[in-house]
N, C-alpha and C positions, 0 to 999 in steps of 0.2 A: 504494500499499501504506500503510495507517495505521500510528501509531504501535505500537498494540496488536499487530498481526501482527509489527512487527519485533521485538517483545521476547518473541515467543513462542518457546520452544527448539525448534531445528530437531532435536534429539535429546535429549530429557529425560534427565537424570542426576540421580539422588536422590543419588549420592555428591558430586558437586559441589557440590550444594545445601547439603549437609551441612557440608562443607569451608568455604564461604562464610559459613554461619550460626555456626559454631564459632569460626572465625578473628575474624570482625566482634564476635562476644558475648564473648570473650576480651578484645579491645580495649577495649570499652566499659567491661566490669568494670575493667579495669586502669587507666583514666582515673579511676576512683574512688579509686585508691589513689595513683598518681603524679600530679603536674601534667604536663599533655602540652600543650602550645601549639596555638594555633589553627592554626598553619601545618602544625605536624607531623600533627593529625588530620586537615587537609585532604588532606595528601599520601597518608595511608593509606587514605582513603576514595576518593580519585580512582582510586588504583591498584586498588583492590578491583573498583571499578565498571569500569573499562578492560577488567580481565580477565574478568569476568562477561560484558561485552558481547561480548568476542571468543570465548568459550566457550560461551556458552549463550544464544544468540538467533539471529535468522535469519541474521546475518552468518556464521556456521559453514556454512550453506547454500551462500552464494557463495564462500566459502573453498574449499569442495570442487570449486567449477566454474569458478574464475576464479584464474589464477596469482599475478596482483599482488595480487588480495584475499588470498589465501593468504600471501603475504608481508607484507602489512600486518597480518594475524593474527599471524604469527610475530614480527614486529617490536613488537608489543604484549605478547605472552606472552614473549619473550624478552628484551627491551630495556626498553621503557617503564613496563609495570607493575611488575614487579619492582624496578625504579628508584625508582619513585615510593613503594611501599611501604616499601623498606628506607631510604629517605631520611626516613623517619618514625621510624626507631628503635624497631621496634616490639616487639622481643624482650624486654626488661625488663618494658614495659607488659603484654605478653600473658602472661608468667610471672606477674605479679602477678594477673591475672585468673583463674588456675586456683584451684580449691578447694585449700585449705591441705594437704590429704592427698596430693593430687597434686602439688603444688608442691615438699613433700618428697621424695616418691618419686622426681620428677625430678633434685633436688638429690643425692640418694644414688646414683641411677644414673650422673650424670655422673661421680663418684668412682669408680666401679668401674673395671675395666681395660677391659671392653666399651665402657663409655660413653666414657672417656677415648680410647679408639682410635677410636670412631666420630666424635667431635667433632673429631678431629685431621684425620680422612679428609675430613670435609665442609668443612673450613677451610683445607685444604692449599694452600700458596700458589703451586704449581706445576700439581698435578692440577686445580684448581676452573678456572683460567683455560683449561686444555687442553681440558676438557670442555666450556667455554662456547663455544668455537670448533666443537669437535667436533660438538656436536648442532645447530650451526646448517647446517654443511657436508655432514655425512653425509646429512641429509635431502634434499639437492639433487642428490645422485647419481640419473641418471634412472631408472634400474632399481630403485633402493629408493625414489625418489618414487613410481614407478608402482604399486608394491605397497602403499605405505602409504596411498595415496589410495582403494585398492579394499577393504582388509580394515580394517574398524571397530576392531578390536584393535589393530592395528600403527598406526593412525591417533591412536588415543587415548593411546597410549605414545609417540608422537611429539610431540605437544602437551604432554603431562605431562614430557616429557623435556626441552623446552626451557624450561617454566616454573621446573622444578626447578633446573636449571643456572644460570638467570639469578638466581634468588633466592640461590643460593651465591656467585655472581661478584659482584653488586652488595652483598652482607654484607661481602666483603672489602674492596671498592673504597672504599665510603662510610663505613668505620669510621674514627672521629675520634680513637681512642686512639693513643698511642705504641706501639711494638713492643720488648718485650712490654708488655701482655698481648695486643696485637692479633697476629693471624697473620701479616699481611703489614706489611713496614715501610712507613713513609710515602713513602719514595722508590720503593719497589716498585709501590705503587698510582698512581703517576706513570707509570712505566714500562708498566705491564699494559695499560692501554687502548690504547696505540699498538701493543703486539705482537698484541693479539686483534682489533684494527680492521684491519690490513694484510690478513691473508688473506679475511676477509669481504668488504671492498672489492674485493679481486681476483676472487673468486669472483661478486660483483655485476657487476664491469665486463665478464666474460667472459659472462656470460648476456644482459648489455644488448647487446652487440655480436655475439653468434651470430646468422647469419642464418635458420638453419633451425630449425623447432620441434623442440626437446629434451625436450618435456614433453607429449606427445600424449595423455597420461591426460585432459587437461581437454577436448581434443575428445571424446574416447570417453565421458566422462561426460556430455556437453552443456554447451557454455558458458553460462552464467547470463546474459552479456550479448552477444548475438550480432553486434552491431554493431563489437565490439572484435575485430580480428583477432587469430591466434594470436601474429603475430610483435610487434603494439603490444601485447598482453598479456605476453608475455615480457620486452619491452623496459621496460616500466612495474614488471614484478615485479624486473627486475635494478636498476633505478634506485632503487627502495624500498630494497633491500638495500644499494647502494653508498652513496646519500646521506643519507637519514634516520639508518639505523643508525650511519653514522659520526657524524653529528652528535651523537646520544645518546652515543657513546663519547666524545667531545671533552668533552661536559658532565661525565662522569664523570672525566676526565683534570682538568679545572679545578677540580673540587670537590677532587679529592685534592691538587692544588697549593695550594689554600687551607688545606686541613688541615696540610700541611707548612709554610706560612708562620706558621699560627697556633701550632703546637706549637713551632716554632724560636724565636718571639717570647716564649713563656712558660719557654723553656729546658727543655721536656720531651722533646727529641730525646736519643737515648743518645750518650754522648760516647766513641767507640771509644778514645781515645788514654787517657782516665782508666780504662776498663775493662783495657786492655792494662798499664797500669802496676799497677794492682790484681792482676792475675794474675800478673805477675812478682814482686811483693811477696809473694803467697802461696807461690810456688815457694820464694822466698828465707828465707821465715821459719823452716822447719826447720833450716837450716843454720846460722842465727845462734842457736839454743839452745844 
């Protein structure tokens, strides 16, 4: 199969193309306003390319018919692609790429009660990590996996849910600011990958060592690579979730550790003792008047 055939969409999606063009266009416009290093630009475009290849090429055909390719696809959609893009810190750049009228409208919306509530929900330090794990594990329940691979609407929701939860999660973990204004504390960004990594690795290990075929839907659809047996396909899929996904989580942990050390060296970590003293002084102040 030649390269053009590989790049041909298995299921053409104009919505997907529109999102990629809009996102890339905003980033390009934003780089004309803000100075963005070559490394950050490379991370953004690499992440965007990986997401596109996983969602809108012939790879999607194999993901529907081979369990281990399906797990590789979700590894990119949930872990690798969003991590690369959020590692480029594209938020401020893409906001700068908006037309001025839209930029001001977005600013005003964020100040409203609805906008503030939505932003709080999408950056919640407990909810977001829980969703990050949930949208990996839930689609691996055999009965849910069966129907999601046969119903195109459920299949698309599955893919977009892992992409969205990946972006929300890595937005928290890769934040380089102290808290506040960051939603999660520097220490929490170190602990969170450990907590989210454990259940994913456990599920991956269970799938790897299960002897019987727990995902017969791939045999029903017809395996794209007949030379790979159901048992081997399942083992490779479990290992993909167990090892590479864990490595990416460790990378996020190390990045968060580096952020903590950098903030500490610059004296930007919040001093709890000083805040407690200030609170006590504030309570005692009315008594001394």
